[in-house]
C-alpha positions as CSV (number, residue, x, y, z in Angstrom):
1,X,-9.9,-7.7,-19.1
2,X,-7.0,-8.5,-17.3
3,X,-6.3,-5.5,-14.8
4,X,-3.2,-4.9,-13.2
5,X,-4.6,-6.1,-9.9
6,X,-5.1,-9.4,-11.5
7,X,-1.8,-9.1,-12.2
8,X,-0.5,-8.4,-8.3
9,X,-3.3,-11.3,-7.4
10,X,-2.0,-13.6,-9.4
11,X,2.1,-13.1,-8.3
12,X,1.0,-13.4,-4.5
13,X,-0.6,-16.8,-5.0
14,X,2.1,-17.4,-7.5
15,X,4.5,-17.3,-4.3
16,X,2.1,-19.2,-2.5
17,X,2.1,-22.6,-4.7
18,X,6.3,-22.5,-4.6
19,X,6.1,-21.8,-1.1
20,X,3.3,-24.4,-0.9
21,X,5.9,-27.0,-2.4
22,X,8.8,-25.5,-0.2
23,X,6.9,-26.2,3.0
24,X,8.3,-29.8,3.8
25,X,12.1,-28.3,3.2
26,X,11.4,-25.5,5.3
27,X,8.9,-27.1,8.3
28,X,11.7,-27.4,10.6
29,X,13.3,-23.8,10.4
30,X,11.9,-21.7,13.3
31,X,8.9,-18.9,12.4
32,X,11.6,-16.1,13.8
33,X,14.4,-17.2,11.6
34,X,11.9,-17.5,8.8
35,X,10.2,-14.1,9.7
36,X,13.7,-12.5,10.0
37,X,14.7,-13.8,6.5
38,X,11.4,-12.6,4.9
39,X,12.6,-9.3,6.6
40,X,15.9,-9.4,5.6
41,X,15.1,-10.0,2.0
42,X,12.4,-7.3,1.9
43,X,15.3,-4.7,2.9
44,X,17.3,-6.2,0.5
45,X,14.8,-5.7,-2.3
46,X,13.4,-2.5,-1.1
47,X,16.8,-0.8,-1.3
48,X,17.4,-1.6,-4.8
49,X,14.1,-0.5,-6.0
50,X,14.8,3.3,-3.8
51,X,18.3,3.0,-5.6
52,X,16.1,2.7,-8.9
53,X,13.5,5.1,-7.9
54,X,16.3,7.8,-7.8
55,X,18.0,6.7,-10.5
56,X,15.0,7.0,-12.3
57,X,14.2,11.0,-10.7
58,X,17.5,12.1,-12.6
59,X,18.1,10.7,-15.4
60,X,15.9,9.8,-18.7
61,X,16.6,6.7,-20.1
62,X,13.6,5.0,-19.2
63,X,12.9,1.6,-20.6
64,X,15.4,-0.8,-19.0
65,X,15.2,1.4,-15.3
66,X,11.0,0.8,-15.6
67,X,10.9,-3.3,-16.7
68,X,13.7,-3.3,-13.1
69,X,11.9,-1.3,-11.3
70,X,8.7,-3.4,-13.0
71,X,10.2,-6.7,-11.1
72,X,11.4,-5.7,-8.1
73,X,7.8,-4.3,-7.6
74,X,6.6,-8.2,-8.4
75,X,9.1,-10.0,-6.3
76,X,7.6,-8.3,-3.3
77,X,4.5,-9.5,-3.1
78,X,6.0,-12.7,-4.9
79,X,8.0,-13.2,-1.4
80,X,4.9,-12.6,0.6
81,X,2.8,-15.4,-1.1
82,X,5.9,-17.3,-0.8
83,X,5.9,-16.9,2.9
84,X,1.9,-17.3,2.9
85,X,2.7,-20.9,1.7
86,X,5.2,-21.6,4.2
87,X,2.6,-20.6,6.7
88,X,-0.4,-22.0,5.4
89,X,0.9,-26.1,6.2
90,X,2.5,-24.9,8.9
91,X,1.1,-25.0,13.7
92,X,2.3,-22.4,13.7
93,X,0.9,-20.6,10.9
94,X,0.1,-17.2,13.3
95,X,3.3,-17.4,15.3
96,X,4.7,-16.8,11.7
97,X,2.4,-13.6,9.8
98,X,2.5,-11.6,13.0
99,X,6.2,-11.8,14.3
100,X,7.8,-7.9,14.6
101,X,9.9,-9.6,11.6
102,X,7.0,-9.6,9.4
103,X,4.6,-6.5,9.9
104,X,8.4,-5.1,10.1
105,X,8.8,-6.3,6.3
106,X,5.5,-5.5,5.4
107,X,5.2,-1.8,6.8
108,X,8.2,-0.8,5.5
109,X,7.4,-2.0,2.0
110,X,3.9,0.6,2.1
111,X,6.0,2.9,4.0
112,X,8.6,3.4,1.0
113,X,5.3,3.2,-1.9
114,X,3.7,5.7,-0.5
115,X,6.8,7.9,0.0
116,X,7.9,7.2,-3.6
117,X,4.9,7.9,-4.7
118,X,4.7,11.5,-2.4
119,X,7.8,12.3,-3.5
120,X,6.6,11.7,-7.7
121,X,3.8,13.6,-6.9
122,X,6.3,16.7,-6.0
123,X,8.4,16.0,-8.9
124,X,4.9,15.7,-11.2
125,X,3.4,19.0,-9.9
126,X,2.7,20.3,-13.1
127,X,0.1,16.9,-14.7
128,X,-1.0,16.1,-11.1
129,X,-2.1,19.6,-10.7
130,X,-4.1,19.1,-13.6
131,X,-5.8,15.8,-12.7
132,X,-7.0,17.5,-9.4
133,X,-8.7,20.3,-10.9
134,X,-10.6,18.5,-13.7
135,X,-11.3,16.2,-10.5
136,X,-12.8,19.5,-9.1
137,X,-9.7,19.6,-6.1
138,X,-8.4,22.9,-5.0
139,X,-4.5,22.9,-5.3
140,X,-3.8,22.8,-1.5
141,X,-5.9,19.9,-1.4
142,X,-3.1,18.4,-3.9
143,X,-0.6,19.6,-1.3
144,X,-2.2,18.1,1.7
145,X,-2.5,14.6,-0.1
146,X,1.1,14.5,-0.6
147,X,2.1,15.5,2.7
148,X,-0.4,13.4,4.7
149,X,0.9,10.5,2.6
150,X,4.1,11.1,3.4
151,X,2.9,11.7,7.0
152,X,1.1,8.6,7.3
153,X,4.6,6.5,5.7
154,X,6.0,7.3,8.4
155,X,3.3,6.4,11.0
156,X,3.6,3.4,9.8
157,X,6.9,2.7,10.9
158,X,6.3,3.9,14.4
159,X,4.0,1.6,16.6
160,X,1.8,4.0,18.2
161,X,1.3,6.0,14.9
162,X,0.3,2.1,12.9
163,X,-3.9,2.8,13.6
164,X,-4.2,6.1,13.1
165,X,-1.6,5.8,9.4
166,X,-4.0,3.2,8.4
167,X,-6.8,4.6,8.4
168,X,-5.5,7.4,7.1
169,X,-4.1,5.8,4.8
170,X,-6.6,3.7,3.7
171,X,-9.1,7.2,3.3
172,X,-7.0,8.2,0.9
173,X,-7.1,5.3,-1.4
174,X,-10.4,5.0,-1.5
175,X,-10.7,8.9,-2.3
176,X,-8.3,7.7,-5.0
177,X,-10.5,5.2,-6.7
178,X,-13.8,6.9,-5.7
179,X,-12.0,10.1,-8.1
180,X,-11.0,7.7,-10.9
181,X,-15.0,6.9,-10.5
182,X,-16.4,10.6,-10.8
183,X,-14.1,11.3,-13.5
184,X,-15.0,8.2,-15.7
185,X,-11.7,6.8,-16.1
186,X,-10.5,3.2,-16.9
187,X,-10.5,1.0,-14.1
188,X,-6.6,1.0,-15.1
189,X,-6.0,4.0,-13.4
190,X,-7.8,2.7,-10.1
191,X,-5.7,-0.6,-9.9
192,X,-2.4,1.1,-8.0
193,X,-4.9,2.3,-4.8
194,X,-6.6,-0.6,-5.1
195,X,-3.6,-2.9,-5.0
196,X,-2.5,-0.7,-2.3
197,X,-6.0,-1.5,-0.7
198,X,-5.7,-4.9,-0.4
199,X,-1.8,-4.5,0.9
200,X,-3.4,-2.1,3.6
201,X,-6.1,-4.5,4.7
202,X,-3.9,-8.2,4.8
203,X,-1.5,-5.9,7.2
204,X,-4.4,-4.1,9.5
205,X,-5.6,-8.0,10.1
206,X,-2.8,-9.5,10.8
207,X,-1.4,-6.1,13.7
208,X,-4.9,-6.4,14.7
209,X,-3.8,-10.2,15.2
210,X,-0.8,-9.5,16.3
211,X,-0.3,-10.3,20.2
212,X,0.0,-8.5,22.5
213,X,1.1,-8.0,26.1
214,X,-1.4,-9.2,29.0
215,X,-4.2,-9.7,26.6
216,X,-5.2,-12.9,24.9
217,X,-5.0,-13.0,21.4
218,X,-8.5,-11.4,19.1
219,X,-9.9,-14.7,16.9
220,X,-9.6,-14.7,13.5
221,X,-13.6,-14.1,13.1
222,X,-13.0,-11.0,15.7
223,X,-9.9,-9.4,14.2
224,X,-11.6,-10.0,10.9
225,X,-15.0,-7.4,12.3
226,X,-13.0,-5.1,13.3
227,X,-10.7,-4.4,10.4
228,X,-13.4,-5.0,7.8
229,X,-15.5,-2.4,10.2
230,X,-13.3,0.1,9.9
231,X,-12.8,-0.1,6.3
232,X,-16.2,0.5,5.7
233,X,-15.8,3.3,8.1
234,X,-13.3,5.0,6.1
235,X,-15.1,4.2,2.6
236,X,-17.4,6.6,4.2
237,X,-15.1,8.6,5.2
238,X,-13.1,9.0,1.8
239,X,-17.1,9.6,-0.3
240,X,-18.3,12.0,2.1
241,X,-14.8,14.3,2.6
242,X,-14.8,13.5,-1.4
243,X,-17.5,15.5,-1.8
244,X,-17.3,18.4,0.3
245,X,-13.5,19.5,-0.7
246,X,-14.8,19.1,-4.2
247,X,-18.4,21.5,-3.6
248,X,-16.2,23.4,-1.0
249,X,-12.9,24.5,-2.5
250,X,-11.8,26.2,-6.0
251,X,-9.8,23.4,-8.2
252,X,-6.8,23.6,-8.3
253,X,-4.8,26.1,-11.2
254,X,-3.4,24.7,-14.5
255,X,-1.5,25.6,-17.1
256,X,-0.9,29.3,-15.2
257,X,-4.2,30.0,-15.3
258,X,-6.6,30.5,-12.6
259,X,-8.8,28.2,-10.3
260,X,-12.5,28.0,-11.6
261,X,-14.9,28.0,-8.6
262,X,-17.7,25.3,-9.6
């Protein structure tokens, strides 16, 4: 079956092919200029996407709005695919992919995604509370997750807070996937979280590979090992935490009824 995650990967691969085809025409452009151009493109796409999102919250006309929102969402991974395609055949691949502008664009895109998710939860408290109750979580935990996602999104924009933000958001997304698995939900319900896990992993890897002051750069193998180890640790924390929260706190109340202990 063709799931949303497969579609996101396909969009990135399509962008990668376009980037490879454009490589000869753009190979003489300095990596810093390409990185800044990518950053500017992402900022424009995010500005339009934010405007569309805000408009969707204050209006009820949905079909065209969701089509535009979906198109803008597709252009972000597509543009990243193009950047990858351009980087693959360059001598300064690492410099382009770990340039501050490239990392800044990625952090902005991921951050805004989590901010919009947090705001979306705030505007759909009733169905979210019902889902959390069905999952065995309390109303307080729903509030905690909403606040944590917004704080994590802000953390991605602060250099000193990027690592804890990445860890926290990765635990959060693993928790979302594990919750759907626990509930017996179809895989499609988890694809948003899985797509974000992929983006968080790629960003974490590039962040680990970035050049550091007065430090030798890490090898790809070392960086990959560190990120994979951290990812496994986040999965363990998410699994243990979901079990603890589910059994130690009463589920959220739904439709005005009191919470029921399990």
